[in-house]
C-alpha positions in Angstrom: 73.7 26.0 65.2 73.9 25.7 61.4 71.7 27.9 59.3 69.2 26.5 56.8 71.6 27.0 53.8 74.4 25.0 55.5 72.0 22.1 56.3 70.8 21.9 52.7 74.0 22.2 50.7 74.3 19.7 47.8 76.9 17.0 48.4 79.0 18.2 45.4 78.7 22.0 45.3 80.0 22.4 41.8 77.7 19.7 40.3 74.6 22.0 40.2 74.9 25.0 38.0 72.0 27.5 37.7 71.3 30.2 35.2 69.5 33.2 36.6 67.9 35.2 33.8 66.7 38.5 35.5 67.0 42.1 34.3 66.5 43.8 37.8 69.8 44.3 39.5 68.3 44.0 43.0 66.6 40.7 42.2 69.8 39.4 40.6 71.8 40.2 43.8 69.2 38.7 46.1 68.6 35.5 44.1 72.3 35.0 43.4 73.2 35.4 47.1 70.6 33.0 48.2 71.5 30.3 45.7 75.2 30.7 46.3 74.6 30.4 50.1 73.0 27.0 49.3 76.2 26.1 47.5 75.1 26.3 43.9 77.1 27.8 41.0 75.1 30.7 39.5 75.5 32.5 36.2 73.4 35.7 35.6 72.0 36.9 32.3 70.5 40.4 32.2 68.4 40.0 29.1 66.8 37.3 27.0 69.5 37.3 24.3 72.2 36.8 27.0 70.2 34.0 28.5 70.0 32.2 25.1 73.7 32.7 24.6 74.6 31.3 28.0 72.4 28.3 27.4 74.2 27.6 24.1 77.6 27.8 25.7 77.0 26.0 29.1 75.0 23.2 30.6 72.7 24.1 33.4 70.8 21.9 35.8 68.1 24.6 36.3 67.1 28.0 34.8 65.3 30.7 36.7 63.8 33.1 34.1 61.9 36.3 34.5 58.9 36.2 32.1 59.4 39.8 30.8 63.0 40.2 29.7 64.5 43.0 27.7 65.5 42.2 24.1 63.7 38.9 24.1 60.8 37.5 26.3 
């Protein structure tokens, strides 16, 4: 029996790229693991400035952002 993540993988796994902007290491690990299990490419930014830099350098389909980030909210 397939798990939920296997049943819901996008057709083209590399087509959807997500930026996870989160300063808490445990939350980073959890969210990144879940999203990668669904087949998404995930980049992690540990503070607001790194998130802005990542957005300037890369194109993302979706951004998950913590509301209270170090260096820049």
